[in-house]
C-alpha positions as CSV (number, residue, x, y, z in Angstrom):
1,M,-60.6,22.3,-67.0
2,N,-60.1,20.0,-64.5
3,T,-57.9,21.3,-61.3
4,R,-54.6,19.1,-62.9
5,I,-54.8,20.6,-66.2
6,K,-55.3,24.2,-64.5
7,R,-52.4,24.0,-62.2
8,T,-50.2,22.8,-65.2
9,Y,-51.3,25.2,-67.5
10,I,-51.0,28.2,-65.4
11,S,-47.8,27.3,-63.6
12,T,-46.7,26.7,-67.7
13,L,-47.7,30.3,-68.5
14,V,-45.9,32.0,-65.0
15,E,-42.6,29.7,-66.1
16,E,-42.9,31.2,-69.4
17,L,-42.8,34.4,-68.3
18,G,-39.6,34.4,-66.1
19,S,-38.1,36.5,-64.2
20,L,-37.3,40.2,-64.4
21,P,-35.1,42.1,-66.5
22,S,-31.3,41.8,-65.3
23,V,-30.9,45.5,-64.0
24,A,-34.2,45.8,-62.8
25,A,-34.0,42.4,-60.6
26,Q,-30.2,43.6,-59.4
27,I,-32.4,47.0,-58.1
28,V,-34.9,45.3,-56.3
29,N,-32.5,43.1,-54.7
30,M,-30.6,46.0,-53.7
31,T,-33.1,48.1,-52.3
32,S,-35.0,45.5,-50.5
33,A,-31.6,45.0,-48.1
34,P,-31.3,47.3,-45.2
35,D,-28.0,47.9,-45.9
36,C,-28.2,49.0,-49.1
37,D,-25.1,50.9,-50.4
38,M,-25.6,53.8,-52.7
39,G,-22.8,53.6,-54.8
40,Q,-23.3,50.1,-55.6
41,L,-26.5,50.7,-56.9
42,S,-25.6,53.5,-58.7
43,R,-23.1,51.4,-61.0
44,V,-25.9,48.8,-61.6
45,I,-27.9,51.7,-62.8
46,I,-25.1,53.1,-64.8
47,S,-24.7,49.8,-66.6
48,D,-28.4,50.7,-68.5
49,N,-28.1,53.7,-70.0
50,V,-32.2,54.4,-70.6
51,M,-32.6,53.2,-66.9
52,T,-30.2,56.2,-65.8
53,M,-32.2,58.6,-67.9
54,R,-35.6,57.6,-66.6
55,F,-34.5,58.1,-63.1
56,L,-32.7,61.1,-63.9
57,A,-36.0,62.4,-65.6
58,L,-37.7,61.4,-63.1
59,A,-36.1,62.8,-60.3
60,N,-36.4,66.5,-62.0
61,S,-40.2,66.0,-62.8
62,A,-43.5,67.9,-61.7
63,S,-44.3,65.3,-59.3
64,F,-40.8,64.9,-57.4
65,G,-38.8,68.4,-58.3
66,R,-37.6,70.7,-55.3
67,G,-37.1,73.5,-57.5
68,H,-33.2,72.9,-58.4
69,E,-32.1,70.6,-61.3
70,V,-30.7,67.0,-60.4
71,R,-27.4,66.3,-62.7
72,N,-26.0,63.0,-61.6
73,L,-27.6,59.7,-61.1
74,R,-26.7,59.7,-57.0
75,Q,-28.7,62.9,-56.2
76,A,-31.6,61.5,-58.3
77,L,-31.6,58.1,-56.0
78,V,-31.3,60.3,-52.9
79,R,-34.6,62.6,-53.9
80,L,-36.4,59.7,-54.8
81,G,-35.8,57.3,-51.7
82,L,-34.9,53.7,-51.7
83,R,-38.4,52.5,-51.8
84,R,-39.2,54.7,-55.1
85,V,-36.1,53.4,-56.9
86,R,-37.4,50.0,-56.4
87,N,-41.1,50.8,-56.7
88,V,-40.1,52.4,-60.2
89,A,-37.3,49.8,-61.3
90,L,-40.4,47.2,-61.0
91,C,-42.5,49.7,-63.5
92,M,-40.2,49.9,-65.5
93,G,-39.5,45.8,-65.5
94,M,-43.1,45.3,-66.2
95,H,-43.2,47.7,-69.1
96,D,-40.6,46.0,-70.6
97,M,-42.2,42.7,-70.6
98,M,-45.8,43.9,-71.9
99,P,-44.9,47.8,-73.1
100,A,-47.7,49.9,-74.2
101,G,-48.4,49.3,-77.8
102,G,-50.6,47.9,-79.7
103,A,-53.4,45.2,-78.6
104,V,-52.8,41.8,-77.1
105,G,-55.5,39.6,-76.9
106,G,-58.5,42.3,-77.0
107,L,-56.5,44.4,-74.6
108,D,-55.2,48.1,-75.4
109,M,-51.7,48.0,-73.7
110,K,-51.9,51.6,-73.8
111,E,-55.0,51.7,-72.2
112,F,-54.1,49.3,-69.5
113,W,-50.9,50.9,-68.7
114,K,-53.1,54.7,-68.4
115,F,-55.2,52.6,-65.7
116,N,-52.6,50.9,-64.2
117,L,-50.6,54.3,-63.5
118,A,-54.0,56.6,-62.6
119,T,-54.7,53.5,-59.8
120,A,-51.1,53.2,-58.4
121,S,-51.4,57.2,-58.2
122,C,-54.7,57.1,-56.8
123,A,-53.8,54.1,-54.1
124,Q,-50.8,56.2,-52.8
125,G,-52.9,59.4,-52.1
126,L,-55.6,57.3,-50.5
127,A,-53.2,55.4,-47.9
128,W,-51.8,59.0,-47.0
129,Q,-55.1,60.4,-46.8
130,R,-56.0,57.6,-44.7
131,G,-53.2,56.7,-42.7
132,N,-53.6,53.2,-42.2
133,A,-50.9,51.5,-44.9
134,S,-47.5,52.7,-46.6
135,D,-48.2,54.9,-49.4
136,D,-45.1,53.8,-50.8
137,D,-46.5,49.6,-50.9
138,A,-49.8,51.2,-52.3
139,W,-48.4,53.0,-55.0
140,L,-46.5,49.8,-55.8
141,V,-49.5,47.3,-55.9
142,G,-51.5,49.8,-57.5
143,I,-49.2,49.1,-60.7
144,L,-48.6,45.4,-59.8
145,H,-52.3,44.3,-59.3
146,N,-53.1,43.9,-63.1
147,I,-49.8,42.5,-64.0
148,G,-51.5,39.0,-64.5
149,L,-53.8,40.8,-66.4
150,G,-51.3,42.0,-69.2
151,S,-49.2,38.4,-68.8
152,L,-52.4,36.4,-69.6
153,A,-52.9,38.9,-72.4
154,Q,-49.4,38.1,-73.8
155,K,-48.9,34.5,-73.0
156,A,-52.3,32.9,-73.8
157,P,-54.4,35.8,-76.2
158,Q,-56.8,33.4,-77.6
159,D,-58.1,32.2,-74.0
160,F,-57.7,35.8,-72.6
161,Q,-59.9,37.4,-75.6
162,R,-62.8,34.8,-75.1
163,A,-62.8,35.8,-71.4
164,L,-62.2,39.4,-72.2
165,E,-65.3,39.0,-74.7
166,M,-68.0,37.8,-72.1
167,A,-67.0,40.2,-69.1
168,R,-68.1,42.9,-71.7
169,M,-70.7,41.5,-73.2
170,Q,-72.6,39.9,-70.1
171,G,-71.3,43.1,-67.8
172,I,-69.4,41.1,-65.3
173,P,-65.9,40.9,-63.6
174,L,-63.5,39.6,-65.9
175,I,-62.3,37.4,-63.1
176,D,-65.8,35.9,-63.2
177,A,-65.6,35.3,-67.1
178,E,-61.9,33.9,-66.7
179,L,-62.7,31.6,-63.7
180,R,-65.8,30.3,-66.4
181,T,-63.0,29.6,-69.4
182,L,-60.1,28.9,-67.7
183,D,-60.9,27.7,-63.8
184,F,-58.3,30.1,-62.9
185,H,-57.7,34.2,-63.0
186,H,-55.4,36.8,-64.0
187,G,-54.9,37.8,-60.1
188,E,-54.2,34.3,-59.0
189,M,-51.3,34.5,-61.8
190,G,-50.4,37.7,-61.1
191,G,-49.6,36.6,-57.2
192,R,-48.0,33.1,-58.4
193,L,-45.5,35.9,-60.7
194,L,-44.6,38.0,-58.0
195,A,-43.8,35.6,-55.5
196,Q,-41.6,33.8,-58.6
197,W,-39.9,37.6,-58.3
198,N,-39.4,36.8,-54.7
199,L,-41.2,40.0,-53.9
200,P,-43.1,39.8,-50.3
201,Q,-46.1,37.7,-49.5
202,V,-47.9,41.2,-49.0
203,F,-47.6,41.8,-52.8
204,C,-48.6,38.7,-53.5
205,E,-51.3,38.3,-51.6
206,T,-52.5,41.7,-52.4
207,V,-52.5,41.0,-55.9
208,E,-54.1,37.6,-55.7
209,F,-56.8,38.5,-53.9
210,F,-57.6,42.2,-55.1
211,G,-60.3,41.1,-57.4
212,E,-62.1,38.2,-55.1
213,S,-64.1,37.7,-52.4
214,F,-61.6,36.4,-49.3
215,D,-62.7,35.4,-45.3
216,P,-60.6,38.0,-42.9
217,G,-58.2,35.1,-41.7
218,E,-57.0,33.9,-45.4
219,V,-55.1,37.2,-45.8
220,S,-52.8,39.6,-43.6
221,A,-54.4,42.2,-42.0
222,E,-51.5,44.5,-44.2
223,A,-52.8,42.7,-47.0
224,N,-56.4,43.7,-46.4
225,T,-56.0,47.1,-46.1
226,L,-53.7,47.3,-49.4
227,V,-56.9,45.5,-51.4
228,R,-59.3,47.7,-50.0
229,I,-57.4,51.0,-50.8
230,L,-56.8,49.4,-54.1
231,R,-60.1,48.4,-54.7
232,D,-61.6,52.2,-54.0
233,S,-59.1,53.2,-56.0
234,A,-59.5,51.0,-59.1
235,S,-63.1,52.0,-58.7
236,L,-62.5,55.5,-58.8
237,V,-60.0,55.7,-61.9
238,R,-62.7,53.3,-63.4
239,S,-65.7,56.0,-62.7
240,V,-63.2,58.2,-64.4
241,G,-63.5,56.5,-67.5
242,Y,-59.6,56.4,-67.8
243,G,-57.9,54.0,-69.3
244,D,-59.4,49.9,-69.2
245,S,-58.8,47.3,-66.7
246,G,-60.6,44.9,-68.7
247,D,-63.5,45.0,-66.5
248,G,-67.3,45.1,-67.7
249,H,-68.9,45.8,-64.8
250,E,-70.3,48.9,-64.4
251,A,-68.5,51.7,-62.1
252,F,-70.2,54.0,-59.6
253,S,-70.9,57.8,-60.9
254,V,-68.0,59.9,-60.7
255,N,-70.1,62.4,-58.9
256,K,-71.1,59.8,-55.6
257,A,-67.3,59.4,-55.0
258,A,-66.6,61.9,-52.3
259,D,-69.3,60.2,-50.3
260,I,-68.2,56.3,-51.5
261,L,-64.4,57.2,-50.5
262,E,-65.8,59.5,-47.3
263,L,-63.5,62.3,-48.7
264,P,-64.2,65.8,-48.8
265,Q,-64.6,67.1,-52.1
266,Q,-61.7,69.2,-51.9
267,A,-59.7,66.5,-50.9
268,L,-61.0,63.9,-53.7
269,D,-60.3,67.0,-56.0
270,A,-56.8,67.2,-55.1
271,L,-56.3,63.9,-55.5
272,L,-57.4,63.7,-58.6
273,G,-54.8,66.7,-59.7
274,K,-52.5,64.6,-58.1
275,V,-53.2,61.5,-60.3
276,D,-53.1,63.5,-63.4
277,R,-49.9,65.3,-62.9
278,E,-48.3,61.9,-61.7
279,V,-49.7,60.0,-65.0
280,T,-48.1,62.7,-67.0
281,D,-44.7,62.2,-65.2
282,F,-44.6,58.5,-65.4
283,S,-46.1,57.9,-68.9
284,R,-43.0,60.3,-70.2
285,L,-40.7,58.2,-68.2
286,L,-42.2,54.5,-69.6
287,G,-42.1,56.4,-72.9
288,I,-46.3,56.2,-73.4
289,D,-47.3,59.1,-75.5
290,L,-50.1,60.9,-73.2
291,P,-51.3,64.4,-73.7
292,E,-50.4,66.7,-70.6
293,G,-53.8,67.0,-68.5
294,Q,-56.0,64.0,-70.1
295,F,-56.4,62.6,-66.9
296,L,-58.5,65.4,-65.4
297,A,-59.3,66.0,-69.1
298,T,-61.2,62.5,-69.1
299,L,-62.6,63.5,-65.4
300,E,-64.3,66.4,-66.9
301,E,-65.9,65.1,-69.7
302,S,-67.2,62.4,-67.6
303,R,-68.8,65.1,-65.0
304,R,-70.2,66.6,-68.3
305,Q,-71.6,63.6,-69.0
306,V,-73.1,63.4,-65.6
307,V,-74.6,67.0,-65.7
308,H,-76.1,65.6,-69.3
309,L,-78.1,63.0,-67.7
310,G,-79.6,65.4,-65.2
311,I,-77.3,64.3,-62.3
312,E,-76.3,67.0,-59.9
313,G,-74.5,67.7,-55.9
314,F,-70.7,67.8,-57.1
315,S,-68.3,70.7,-58.0
316,D,-66.9,71.2,-61.1
317,S,-63.5,73.0,-59.9
318,L,-60.5,70.7,-59.5
319,A,-57.8,72.1,-56.8
320,R,-54.5,71.6,-58.3
321,E,-52.0,71.2,-55.7
322,N,-49.7,68.0,-55.2
323,L,-51.4,66.3,-52.0
324,E,-48.8,63.7,-51.0
325,E,-46.3,66.5,-51.7
326,E,-47.6,69.2,-49.6
327,L,-48.8,67.3,-46.6
328,A,-45.5,65.5,-46.3
329,M,-43.9,68.4,-46.1
330,A,-46.3,70.2,-43.8
331,R,-46.2,67.6,-41.1
332,T,-42.3,67.6,-41.0
333,I,-42.4,71.4,-40.9
334,Q,-44.9,70.8,-37.8
335,Q,-43.4,68.4,-36.1
336,R,-40.3,70.2,-36.1
337,L,-41.7,73.1,-34.2
338,L,-42.7,70.8,-31.3
339,P,-40.2,70.4,-28.8
340,A,-39.0,66.8,-27.7
341,E,-39.7,67.1,-23.9
342,A,-40.7,69.5,-21.1
343,P,-37.5,71.4,-19.6
344,E,-36.5,71.4,-16.0
345,I,-38.2,74.3,-14.8
346,P,-37.8,75.5,-11.1
347,G,-41.3,76.0,-9.0
348,W,-42.9,74.2,-12.2
349,H,-44.1,70.7,-13.8
350,L,-44.3,71.4,-17.5
351,A,-45.9,68.9,-20.2
352,G,-46.8,69.3,-23.8
353,T,-48.2,67.6,-26.6
354,N,-49.6,67.7,-30.4
355,H,-52.1,64.9,-31.4
356,P,-52.1,65.1,-35.4
357,S,-54.8,65.0,-37.2
358,L,-55.1,63.5,-40.7
359,Q,-55.0,66.9,-41.9
360,V,-52.0,69.5,-41.4
361,S,-53.1,72.4,-39.2
362,G,-51.2,75.3,-37.5
363,D,-50.8,74.2,-34.1
364,Y,-47.6,74.8,-32.1
365,F,-46.0,75.0,-28.5
366,D,-42.7,75.6,-27.7
367,Y,-40.8,76.4,-24.3
368,L,-39.2,80.0,-24.2
369,K,-36.0,81.1,-22.7
370,L,-36.1,84.6,-21.9
371,K,-34.5,87.5,-20.8
372,G,-32.6,87.3,-17.5
373,N,-32.7,83.5,-17.5
374,K,-36.5,83.7,-17.2
375,R,-38.6,80.8,-18.7
376,G,-42.0,80.4,-20.3
377,F,-43.9,78.8,-22.6
378,V,-46.2,79.6,-25.7
379,I,-49.5,77.9,-27.3
380,A,-50.5,79.1,-30.3
381,D,-53.2,78.2,-33.5
382,V,-52.4,79.5,-37.1
383,S,-55.2,79.9,-39.1
384,G,-55.7,77.4,-41.9
385,K,-54.1,74.4,-42.6
386,G,-51.4,72.5,-44.9
387,M,-48.5,74.3,-46.1
388,P,-49.3,77.8,-45.7
389,A,-50.6,77.1,-42.4
390,S,-46.7,75.2,-41.2
391,L,-44.9,78.3,-43.3
392,L,-46.8,80.8,-41.0
393,A,-45.8,78.5,-37.6
394,S,-42.6,78.6,-38.7
395,N,-42.3,82.2,-38.6
396,V,-44.1,82.3,-35.4
397,Q,-41.7,80.8,-33.6
398,A,-38.6,81.6,-35.6
399,S,-39.9,85.4,-34.7
400,L,-40.4,84.1,-30.7
401,R,-37.1,82.8,-29.9
402,A,-35.0,85.5,-31.7
403,L,-37.1,87.9,-29.5
404,A,-37.4,86.0,-26.0
405,G,-33.8,86.5,-25.7
406,V,-33.8,90.3,-25.4
407,M,-37.0,90.8,-23.7
408,D,-39.4,89.5,-21.0
409,D,-42.6,91.0,-21.1
410,P,-45.2,88.9,-22.6
411,G,-47.2,92.0,-23.8
412,L,-44.1,93.4,-25.6
413,L,-42.8,89.9,-27.0
414,L,-46.3,89.4,-28.3
415,A,-46.4,92.9,-29.4
416,A,-43.1,92.6,-31.4
417,V,-44.4,89.1,-33.2
418,N,-47.6,91.1,-34.2
419,E,-45.6,93.8,-36.0
420,A,-43.2,91.1,-37.7
421,L,-46.2,88.7,-38.8
422,H,-48.1,91.6,-40.2
423,E,-45.2,92.9,-42.6
424,S,-44.6,89.3,-44.0
425,T,-48.4,88.1,-44.3
426,D,-51.8,89.2,-45.8
427,A,-54.1,90.5,-43.6
428,E,-56.1,87.4,-43.9
429,K,-53.1,85.1,-42.2
430,F,-53.1,85.5,-38.6
431,A,-52.3,83.7,-35.1
432,T,-54.2,83.2,-31.8
433,A,-51.4,82.8,-29.5
434,F,-51.0,82.3,-25.3
435,L,-47.5,83.0,-23.6
436,A,-46.6,82.8,-20.0
437,V,-43.7,83.8,-18.0
438,L,-43.0,81.1,-14.8
439,A,-42.0,82.9,-11.7
440,A,-38.8,80.9,-10.4
441,D,-40.9,80.4,-6.9
442,G,-43.9,78.9,-8.9
443,R,-46.1,81.6,-7.0
444,S,-47.7,83.3,-10.1
445,L,-47.3,83.7,-13.7
446,R,-47.8,86.7,-16.1
447,Y,-49.5,86.1,-19.2
448,A,-50.4,88.1,-22.4
449,S,-53.0,86.6,-25.0
450,A,-53.4,87.3,-29.0
451,G,-57.0,86.1,-28.9
452,H,-56.4,82.8,-27.6
453,N,-58.6,80.1,-26.0
454,P,-58.6,81.0,-22.4
455,P,-56.5,79.1,-20.4
456,L,-58.3,77.0,-17.6
457,V,-56.7,77.5,-13.8
458,L,-57.8,74.5,-11.4
459,R,-57.2,76.0,-7.8
460,T,-56.2,73.2,-4.9
461,D,-59.4,74.5,-2.9
462,G,-61.6,73.0,-5.6
463,S,-61.9,76.8,-7.1
464,A,-61.6,77.5,-10.9
465,E,-60.6,80.3,-13.6
466,W,-60.9,81.1,-16.8
467,L,-57.6,83.1,-18.1
468,K,-60.2,85.6,-20.7
469,P,-58.0,86.9,-23.7
470,A,-57.5,90.4,-23.6
471,G,-55.5,91.0,-27.3
472,T,-56.2,90.5,-31.0
473,P,-54.8,87.9,-32.6
474,L,-51.5,88.1,-34.6
475,G,-50.7,89.6,-37.7
476,M,-54.3,91.0,-38.3
477,F,-53.5,94.9,-37.4
478,P,-50.4,97.0,-36.7
479,G,-49.5,98.9,-33.8
480,M,-51.6,96.6,-31.4
481,E,-51.0,96.1,-27.4
482,Y,-51.1,93.1,-25.7
483,P,-51.9,93.8,-21.5
484,V,-50.1,91.7,-19.2
485,T,-52.0,90.0,-16.2
486,E,-50.6,88.4,-13.0
487,V,-52.2,85.5,-11.7
488,P,-50.9,84.2,-8.2
489,F,-50.7,80.6,-7.6
490,S,-50.4,78.5,-4.7
491,D,-48.6,74.8,-4.5
492,G,-50.3,72.1,-6.8
493,D,-52.6,74.8,-8.8
494,L,-53.0,73.2,-12.4
495,L,-52.9,75.6,-15.6
496,I,-54.4,74.2,-18.8
497,S,-53.6,75.7,-22.4
498,Y,-55.3,74.6,-25.3
499,T,-55.9,75.0,-29.2
500,D,-59.6,75.1,-30.4
501,G,-59.7,71.6,-32.0
502,I,-59.9,70.1,-28.0
503,T,-63.2,72.3,-27.2
504,E,-64.4,72.5,-30.7
505,A,-64.4,68.6,-31.2
506,V,-67.8,67.4,-31.9
507,D,-69.6,64.2,-31.8
508,T,-71.9,62.6,-33.6
509,H,-74.7,64.7,-33.3
510,E,-72.2,67.9,-34.1
511,V,-72.4,68.9,-30.1
512,E,-69.2,70.5,-29.0
513,F,-66.6,69.2,-26.5
514,E,-66.5,73.1,-25.5
515,E,-64.8,74.1,-22.3
516,H,-67.3,72.5,-19.5
517,G,-65.9,68.9,-21.1
518,L,-62.6,70.1,-20.7
519,E,-63.2,71.2,-17.0
520,K,-65.1,68.1,-15.9
521,V,-62.6,65.9,-17.5
522,A,-59.6,68.2,-15.9
523,R,-61.0,68.2,-12.6
524,H,-61.6,64.1,-12.4
525,F,-57.5,63.9,-13.0
526,V,-56.5,67.1,-11.3
527,G,-54.2,65.2,-8.5
528,D,-52.5,63.0,-11.3
529,P,-48.7,64.0,-12.8
530,V,-49.0,66.7,-15.8
531,H,-48.6,64.5,-18.7
532,V,-51.2,62.1,-17.4
533,V,-53.7,64.8,-17.4
534,I,-53.2,65.6,-21.1
535,E,-53.4,62.2,-22.0
536,E,-56.8,62.1,-20.0
537,V,-58.2,65.0,-21.7
538,I,-57.5,64.0,-25.0
539,A,-58.6,60.4,-24.8
540,A,-61.8,62.1,-23.7
541,V,-62.0,64.6,-26.7
542,L,-61.2,61.2,-29.2
543,L,-63.9,59.2,-27.2
544,H,-66.4,62.5,-27.8
545,V,-65.9,62.8,-31.0
546,G,-66.7,59.0,-31.8
547,S,-69.7,58.7,-29.6
548,N,-73.2,60.1,-29.0
549,S,-72.5,60.6,-25.0
550,L,-73.4,63.7,-23.3
551,D,-71.1,63.1,-20.4
552,P,-67.1,63.4,-21.6
553,L,-66.7,60.9,-18.4
554,D,-68.9,58.2,-20.2
555,S,-67.1,54.9,-20.1
556,L,-63.8,56.6,-20.4
557,V,-61.5,54.3,-18.5
558,E,-63.4,50.9,-20.2
559,N,-63.1,52.4,-23.7
560,W,-59.4,54.5,-23.4
561,E,-57.9,52.3,-26.0
562,E,-60.3,53.0,-28.7
563,A,-59.5,57.1,-28.8
564,D,-55.9,55.9,-30.9
565,E,-58.7,55.0,-33.7
566,T,-60.4,57.8,-33.5
567,N,-59.5,61.3,-35.6
568,A,-61.1,64.4,-34.1
569,G,-60.7,66.6,-37.7
570,D,-58.2,69.0,-36.1
571,D,-55.3,68.6,-34.5
572,L,-55.2,68.5,-30.6
573,T,-52.3,70.7,-28.4
574,M,-52.1,71.5,-24.9
575,V,-49.3,72.8,-22.3
576,V,-50.1,72.1,-18.9
577,A,-48.6,73.5,-16.0
578,R,-48.2,72.7,-11.9
579,S,-46.9,75.0,-9.2
580,R,-44.5,73.2,-6.7
581,P,-42.4,74.2,-4.2
582,A,-39.3,76.0,-5.5
583,L,-36.9,73.7,-3.7
584,K,-38.2,70.6,-4.6
585,T,-36.5,69.1,-7.5
586,G,-37.5,65.9,-9.6
587,P,-37.8,65.2,-13.6
588,P,-40.2,67.1,-15.9
589,G,-43.4,66.1,-16.2
590,D,-43.8,64.3,-12.7
């Protein structure tokens, strides 16, 4: 087929498809506007009874429900959010154009939609895990990535069936078969259709280039990222054997998915559980009759087949946690625990930070107002990760803030929190903590420690002191006492408190950063403002994680920018305090 005929043919097919159904198109246009009027949006949706019921059903589904029923459309839209409303409207509009019933051009449309729904949910989870793309955008391109395939099957069924049979018989990608028979492929057709619908260019590029090779500069960086997420997601769904994308090439073995996607097995299993629930919810939304738990059942069958072939090395257990919802909520809780800025405290310069990992942990720090207008700070590390750790950290914070107003003794304060925590949690849930009460003249501090990592004191005379812990972690046993130690300070002496993410960060040879790495970097920047000390220690830890260097200061200045691109695997939390003359004033953190 020559180029001119090809262009005429594909243009004609796209024009025949036309625009989105009216209500769906209005929803997409309105939700794309920065000043979207929720009332007007509700009125547009209410004009379509079926669309209204679908949004209400989705808002109350297992994937989006919050424990109480939503009974009106406005509440449903608020719960879902504008981006998700846009995405669902596009999904519904696409389904109305190519419903999941029967076979078209040799393609089973029910299997087509099963594959799309699973790929979309998987792409959303991977985008969240990797943190390099909008999870809502990843879900949408997962739904839309095969829109050209469904459109081609509908508008040119004989041509499509010929390409489909070639792909399956020869075991080649469907796009290659289409190029041989049609001289264009369904990705190009899908990209043109999305452009005709006036969707953002990044979606058009992602859909068009999803299945073909391209040069780095040929598409935007954002589209490039989405394409990679989408390819990994489609490969994972294909390896499970769920649905039909039309491709004939062999998928990777499901037991290799964790290694190929560079995910811990537990995270992969949680992602697959999330996909199973969301496929069920969205299939009901679209009126597709799918048995509950079908995705996981297909996965288990695929794994049984792998075992039957003698391939081992994967877990049979599946984590049922909702990955996206739990991590999002846990991260929100964690960030709300952290103070926005350091207070002005007589006699001291203070700074604190939490550098989050891709996973959520229970790291926490706070500045405290104690009885008698005394001031102090606490840094804590709650056992575990995810939602349980965030909730326990919230419990610790609430107890400390409530008790600090009536106490000024750090030992008694930790003892009271220990009792409260022990009564309200299981024995395996605990928290380490370091709590310091600062003298207003900057000449001393009194501290108590509940099994926390020993803070480092760097003196202006060059000496160093580690403040060893003297108490058990909070919540483990009742009736614990926490000795109080007073530490003298001179002007300029520096206290560095931290969580174990700093000292236990490992490099490519599994060598930990350790206390000596912390001390070496801190000494190098000991004369800088306290917030700079924190920044440089965090940067050194991140560079250590991505290197094989035995010296934490190696190339620190030259490679500082690379630190932001590294994940330490655990939260990095620090609070640094420096003694200063009592009469000297200035902004906190100087």
